[in-house]
C-alpha positions as CSV (number, residue, x, y, z in Angstrom):
1,M,-32.1,30.7,21.1
2,S,-34.3,28.3,23.4
3,G,-33.3,24.3,23.1
4,A,-36.9,23.9,21.7
5,S,-36.6,26.2,19.1
6,R,-33.4,25.0,17.7
7,Q,-34.3,21.5,17.6
8,W,-37.7,21.8,15.4
9,S,-36.3,25.1,13.1
10,G,-33.8,22.8,11.3
11,L,-31.1,25.2,12.1
12,E,-29.6,22.9,14.2
13,K,-28.4,19.5,14.5
14,G,-31.4,17.6,15.8
15,A,-31.8,14.7,18.1
16,Q,-31.4,11.9,15.7
17,F,-27.5,13.1,15.4
18,Y,-26.8,12.6,19.1
19,L,-29.0,9.8,19.6
20,T,-26.9,7.7,17.1
21,S,-23.8,9.3,18.1
22,P,-21.8,7.4,19.9
23,L,-19.4,10.1,21.6
24,F,-22.4,11.6,22.6
25,W,-23.3,8.8,24.9
26,V,-19.6,8.6,26.1
27,K,-20.3,12.4,27.1
28,M,-23.5,11.7,28.5
29,T,-21.9,9.1,30.4
30,L,-18.7,11.1,31.8
31,F,-21.6,13.8,32.8
32,V,-23.5,11.5,35.0
33,L,-20.2,10.0,36.4
34,I,-19.2,13.3,37.4
35,L,-22.6,13.8,38.8
36,L,-22.6,10.5,40.6
37,L,-18.9,11.3,41.9
38,E,-19.6,14.9,43.2
39,I,-22.7,13.5,45.2
40,W,-20.2,12.4,48.5
41,P,-18.3,15.7,48.7
42,M,-21.4,17.7,48.1
43,V,-23.5,16.0,51.3
44,T,-20.0,16.1,53.2
45,F,-19.3,19.7,53.0
46,I,-22.6,20.4,53.9
47,R,-22.5,18.6,57.0
48,W,-19.0,20.2,57.7
49,R,-20.8,23.6,57.2
50,M,-23.8,22.7,59.8
51,A,-21.2,21.4,62.4
52,V,-19.4,24.3,62.1
53,G,-22.9,26.7,62.3
54,R,-23.2,24.9,65.6
55,G,-20.1,25.2,66.9
56,V,-18.8,21.5,66.5
57,Q,-15.4,20.8,64.8
58,P,-16.1,18.6,62.0
59,D,-14.1,15.6,61.5
60,T,-12.3,16.6,58.4
61,S,-10.0,12.7,58.4
62,R,-11.4,12.1,55.3
63,A,-10.4,15.2,53.7
64,R,-7.4,13.5,51.4
65,E,-10.2,11.4,49.8
66,L,-12.2,14.4,48.8
67,Y,-9.2,16.0,47.1
68,L,-8.9,12.6,45.3
69,V,-12.3,12.4,44.5
70,N,-12.0,16.3,43.0
71,H,-9.1,15.2,40.9
72,I,-11.1,12.6,39.4
73,E,-13.9,14.8,38.4
74,M,-11.7,17.6,37.3
75,A,-9.9,14.9,34.6
76,L,-13.4,13.7,33.6
77,V,-14.7,17.0,32.8
78,V,-11.7,17.9,30.9
79,L,-12.1,14.6,29.3
80,M,-15.9,15.6,28.8
81,V,-14.4,18.8,27.3
82,F,-12.5,17.2,24.4
83,V,-15.1,14.5,23.9
84,A,-17.5,17.6,23.0
85,S,-15.2,18.8,20.9
86,F,-14.4,15.8,18.8
87,M,-18.6,15.5,18.3
88,A,-18.1,19.6,17.2
89,R,-15.6,18.4,14.5
90,G,-17.3,15.3,13.6
91,I,-14.9,12.6,14.9
92,G,-16.6,9.6,15.3
93,R,-19.7,9.6,13.4
């Protein structure tokens, strides 16, 4: 079922449920934070791939920092899953 049909069919929770849920906003904040954190590694890996494509050795001196960012993102994803499950169980209403 598409999102629009679920929204107006009355079979699912409506927009009001989500917009008034503090946990929904926590989940969305975590999602945006994950996306923002991913910009730097994504751009870096694209540049590395382009450098390798040109036959140039990429500068991997900041790989350890990217490793740390990756682990922070993973922790935030796990937290976001917990928040989503709390929402599904009606916690925080």
